[in-house]
N, C-alpha and C positions, 0 to 999 in steps of 0.2 A: 615305745611306746608310753603313752604320759602317765607318770604316775595316778592312781587314784586318790578322790580330793578327804582330806582326814577333814570329815563335818563337825567332830567335835573341837577340833584346834578352830576351826572356821565360824563354830557358834561360841567360842572363846574368845577369841576376835573382835567377834560384834560385839560381845558386851562390854569386853573393856573400849573399844574405840566408841564409844557412845558416852559414856562415862569420861574418858580425855577430849573429846570434842566437845563437851559442855563447859570445862574448863579453862580450857586453850579457843574453841575460838574457830567456826569452820570455815572463816575466810582468811586468818592467821595462822593455819597449820596446813602446812604441805603436806603432801603424800608421806617423804621421806623423813622430815617431824614426828609426823604419827606412826610409823614403820618404830623409829628409832625411843619413842615412850612404849611401845607395847613389846618392843624385843624383840623385832622382826628385823625382816628389810622391806624394801618399797618393791622391790619382785615378786614376794611373798604375797603383799597385798594386791597385787596386778594380778597374779597368778589365782588369788580365791576372789576378789571384786570383781575387777576386770579396771576399774580408774577409782579414783578418791570422791568421785562423786554417786555411781553404782555403790559404793560400799556406804553411805552415809543414807541412800533409798534403802538398804537393804538392811538400816539401824531403827532406819524411822520405821517400814511397814514392819518388821517383829516386832516395835514396841506398840506402835498401834492394834494391831491384831490383840494384843493383850492388854491394850486398855482401852480402847472406844469398840464398844458391842456396834451390829450394824445394826441397824433403826428395827429390824422383826425382831430383835433380841432384848429392848428395852423393858428395865425390870420401870413400869409405867407409874408417877406418881399417881396419887388418888384424890389429892388432897392440895391445896394452897400449900399449907400449913409442911406438906412430907415434899415437896417441891422446896420451898424455901430451904429448907435443913438437907434435900441433896447438893443446890447452890452450894450452902458454903461448905457442908466436906468434899467436895471436889474441888473447890478455891485454895481449901488447907491438904488438898493433895500435890493439887500442880503449884504448889508455891511451896510448899514443906516437906512432901510426902517422898514417894518413888518414885513420883510422875516426875517431879520439881527439873531433875539431871536430865530429864530426854525433850521434857517442854525446852530446855536454854535451845539443845539442836535445833529441834521444827520450829521455832520462832527466826532463826538465822537462815534456816530452808526456805519458810517463807518469804523474807526479804530479797534471797538471791531467788527466787521463782518470777521477782518482776520485772527481768531479763529478758529481753524479747525471744534470745533463744535460750532460755537457759532448761538444763536437763529436769532441775525439780517442780515443772509448771504444770504437770499434770498431776505428780503428785500431791503438790500443794492444792491444786482446782478439787481434788476428788476428795481430797484428808474435808479440807472446806467447804463443801455440796454433804460429806455425813453426817458434821458434826454441826451444822442446819438444821437437816430433815432431822436429827435426836432432837434437839433443841425441841422446833417446831412441833413434834409427836408428842415430849412431855408437856409443853403449851400448853396442846387441842386436850390431849388428856384430863388437866383440869378444870377444863369448861371454856377455855378461849377460841374466841371464834377464828378459823385459817385465814384470813386475811393478816389480821394480830398479831398473830402465831407466827405468822413468814417475816410479816416485818420485825416485828422485836428477836425473833433469831436471828436475823444474820444481823442487825443492831448490835445486839449486845456479846456476838464472837466476836465481831470486831472492836467492842467496847472492852471485851475480855481480852482479848491481845494488847491493846495497849493498857489496859494495870497490869498485866503481868507483864510486861518490860517493864514499867515504870518499878514495880517491885523487886522486880530482878537487876535495877540502875538506883534502886534509891538507896544516900545512904543509911534514913530509917524508915522500912518500908511499913513502919505501923499505921502508918496515914493512909496507907493505899489501901489497906484491910477494911477500916472505917468508908473509904470511897468505894469500896465493892459492896459493906453493908448496904451505904445508901442507896446504891446505883439499883440492887437485887431489889429492895423494897420500894425504891419510890420510880422504875424504870419498870422492869423485868416484870415484876409482879403485881404493879400499879393494876388501878382496878379501869374494866376494860368494859366501854358497851358491849351491849347486844344489840344487833338490830332485825 
């Protein structure tokens, strides 16, 4: 008879594995290396999660539930100024706050999802779709027409990913903060025409 799953141990492994993968890299860290860093065996990780890919997906899904609200749960802005402030708070959280560790893993998974048969493809598509819907809803809440909000949301998400990668890899990321500010003011929240 198989032993019952220790849910507390499983949660502990998930939390610690995310921090390790953010530091060492999803691609560069084998299941054995990850297990060693966690103080356990590769067999134990397989027992709890099935594979390294399943472990990574569980880390991300768990973190996503905590960090990204569903569109119907959003606290929508009531003005351009409120949305602008939210953008900068979100940027700080993603680059310096608690979410930056998880975001390092997310971006690596997004890259790996581009493989034709990637196990990360569905997770990546669902996450990008949710982020786009949330951005779209925020922009419509400040009066932007739906078609403009849709276009700006998609472009903004792609730009945000690129700027985060620049921030994480630059020797001096302060210029990326400046670029993000200009991006918000000169593109995302730039005046739009209503027809």
